[in-house]
N, C-alpha and C positions, 0 to 999 in steps of 0.2 A: 514439691520443688518450686521455689520462687521464680517468677518470670521477671527478669531484669530488663526486658525490652519495653521501650515506650511505643507500643503499637497504636495504630490508628483506630479510632472508634468506628463501628459499623456505619454510622451516619456519615462520617467523613469520607469513607471509602465509596459509598453510594453517590455522594455529591461529586467527588473527584472524577469518577469514571464517566458520569453524565456530562460534566463540563468538558471532558475530552472527547465526547461523542463516541466513546468506546474505541477510539483510534489511538495508536501509539504516538506519543508526543515527540519521538525522535524524528527530526525533519528529514532524515535520509531513509526512514522506514515507512511511517504512516500506514502500518498494517491495521486492518480491521481485526478486532480481538473477540468478536462474538458472532455466532452463527447458529441456525437451528439444527438440532440433531435430526438426521434422516431416519433414525430408528425409533425415536420416541417423541411424539408431538408435544410432550410436556417437559422436554429437556433441551438444553442448549450446549454448544461447544464454546468454551471460554478460555482464552489464553492471555487475558489482561492481568496486570499487576499494579497495585498501588505501592510504589517504591519510595523509600526514604531518600531525600536529598542529602541530609546529614544523618548519619547512622542512628538507629534506634537504641544502640547499646555501645558501651565502651569498647574501643578497639575495632569497631566496624568501619566501613568505608566512609570517609569524610566526617568522622565523628567530631563534634564540636562540644567541648566540655563546658563552654560558657552558656549553652542553651539549657533551659529548664525542661522538666518532663513534659509540661504542657506544650512548649514550643516544638519539641521533637515529635509529638503526636498530633500536631495541628495540621490543617490542610495546607498551610504555607510551607510546610516541610515535605510535602508529598508531590509526586509526579506520576502520571499515569503512563505506563509503558506496556508493550507486549512482553511475554515471558523471556524471549531471547534478549531484548534490549535491557530488561531489568537485570538479567545475569551479567550482561556485557559491562554495564556501568559499574558493577561491583568487582569485576575481575581486577587482579593485582591490588586488591584492597582499595579500589576506587581512584588510583593515582592518575588514570587516563582521562577522567571526567570530573571537572571541578564543580563546586557548588554553584559558581556563577554561570557556568555553561548550562547546567541542568535547569537553573531558574530561567535562563533565556529560552531554552527549549519549551518550558511550560508556558511562559508568557506568550511567546509567538504562536504556540499551538492553540491556546485558548482564544487568541485574537483571530486566528484562522478559522476556528470552528464557528465563532460569531459571524464571520463574513460569509460562511456557507449556509447560515440559517435561512430556511425557506427557499433554497436553491435546489434545482434538480441535480442529482448525482450523475445523470446521463450527459455525457459530453457529445457535441456534434461529431459524428464519425465520418462525415463526408461533406463536401461542399456541393452546392447546387448551382449549375450554370444555366442561365436562361437565354434562349434564342428567340427572337421575334421573326416569325415566318409570314411572308405574304405570298399569295398565289392567285392566279386567275381561274375562275370557275368556268364551266362550259358555256355560260351565256356572256362571258366577257367581263363580268364584274370582278372586283377584287375582294378576296376574303383574307382576313388576318387572324393569326392565332399565336399562342405562346406555347413553346415546347420546352419542358424542363428536363435536362439531362443531369442525373446525379453522378458525382464523381465515383468511378467504380472502386470497389474495395480491393485491397492487396491480395495477391496470390503468389504462390511459389513459382519461380521460374528457374531455369538452369543455373543462372548466375547466382541467385540467392542460395540455391541448394549447395553449390560448390563453396560458397562463403561459409555456410553453416558447418559443412563437413570439415572444412579446413580448421575450424575452431573447436570442433568436437571430434577429436581423433580417436578417442577411446570409448567404445560402446559400453564399457563397464563403469565409467565414471558417473558420478551423481550429477544429474541435470534436472533442473526444474524450470517450468515456464509459467510466467504470469502475464496477464493483460491489464492495461490501464482500467481501473474500476469504472463501470458504467458506460464503457465504450464498446458497443456491440461489434463494430467493425474490427477493432483490435482483438476482441475475444474470439471472433470467427477465424481471423488470420492465425492467431496463436494455436487454435485447435487444429488448423490445417498443418501447421508446422509440426505439432505433436504427433499427428497421425503419420506424417511422412517419416519422422524419426523412429516411431514404433515399428514401421515396416522395415527399417534398416537395422533393427535389433536393439535399439535403445530402450531402457526401462524407465519410463517417465510417468509420474502420477498425473492426475487430472490437472488441467490448467487452473491456476489460481488467479486471483485478482488482487491488484495492488494499487494503492493511491499514492502517487508521487506529486509533490508540490515544489517546483513547477512540474507539470507532467512530462514524461519522456516523449520525444518526437521521433517516430521511426522505431527502430529496434536497437536494443543495447544488451550486450553480454557482459555480466559482471560476476566476480567471485562472491560467493556467499560466505557467511561466517562459519558454516559447518564444513567448508571445503568444497562444496558443490559449485557448479556453474549455474548461474541464474540468467535465463534469457527473458528479458522484459520487452513485451510488445506494446509500444506506446501508441499515441495518436498518429493518424496518417499525416504524412507531410503535405 
């Protein structure tokens, strides 16, 4: 059976996903798409897709009949996305996401990845406050020193617990929790929230990590595409 799709060559796919740093190009997603398998040291978990901006075949999302086969299968017609976003842009035969919008996503994402080159993914999770301390010793002399106090991490309190429970009324509804990628304080606080909700009977998977640009400050509860509620624990205020 003939293949009428103008698919991307393997080399194009490899270049595209590396240019995107294996991160979804949707600016409201920015999910990592690759991770090591816990069961096999020679395998990975991979949810990335090299999607067509203009469809690879007649009748597909955003198909452009004026394009040549070479143009449809070129890297200029490709955008790197996670599997969820790749499906999303093609829903309703692509009417919700234009060619211009997807090209903007790609351009801005590749610009962003270049700006992140040689930078640490770890964000400062707390601020440091410095106090200069002077005191008199036993002989009457003055000693001086510097004492550094780090801003304490967040912890659940009664007010936060009540706010959470007012938004999560049904223990059977789907809830997932993610922390700002590379932020240890956010990850620790997200795990504290997860443990508390598990004790209250919620069924929640392991805390995930998410990269948002700009990053979330504080906490945000948003609906996810699959109908679940997504609690994002961002950087500390």
